[in-house]
N, C-alpha and C positions, 0 to 999 in steps of 0.2 A: 927917303922917308916913305913908309908904307901908307897905302890909302886906307882910310877908316870909313866904315859905313855909317851913314847918318840915319838913325832910326827914330820913330816917334816915341815919346816917353811911355805911352800906353797903347795897347792894341785896340783897334776899332772894329766892332762887329757891325755888319751891314744887314739891313732888312732885304726882303726879296726885290724891292724896287731900287736897291743900291744906296738908299739913304741910311744914315746912322740908326741902329736898332734902338728905339726908345721904349723903355719899360718892357724889354724883351727878356727871354729866358735862354740861357746857354747851358747846355749839359756837356760835361767832359768825361769821357770814358775810355775803356780799353781800346788800344789801337786796332783799327780795322774791324770794329764792332759797333753796334748801336750804343751810343753813349747813354741813352735813357735806360736801356736794359742792363748795361754793365758799367755803371759809373765807377770812377776811381776817386781817391781822395786827392783834392787839390788844396793849395794853401795860399794865404794872402801874403806870406812873407818868405823871403829867400831862406830863412833858417828852418822852414817847414814846421813851425810851431803853432800857427793859427790856421786851422782847417776852415775851408770855405764850404758852406752848405750849398747843395745843389738843388734846383738849378740856380745858376749865377744870374742875378738880375743886372740889367744894363740901364744906363742913363746916358742918352746922347751917343750911344754906340759903345760906350766904355763899360767894362766890368765895374760894378759899383759896390763899394763897401761902405755902408752907413752914409750913402749919398755922395760919396767922393770917388772919383776914378781911381782904380787900383790895378796892380799887376797880379797875375795868377802864376803859381809855380806848381809843377808836377815832378814826380820822381822817375817817370818813364814816358815813352812815347804814348800818344793819346789820340783820340778822335773827338771831334766837336760836332 
């Protein structure tokens, strides 16, 4: 039986002190570039039908969509 990786259901973003980023801003952009200067379109759903406005707000370290933790999806490599 192959080993399966156990991952958290949502990514967690940390502040500079290592604590979960509360009421923070996350920018996602072109790989190897400044994400604020060259943002890319990211989505709230795996079907890529619901674009997420940037910057992405965080609650308790989680990307937040209408106050609820959510996953983000991109179509290419990215920088944060």
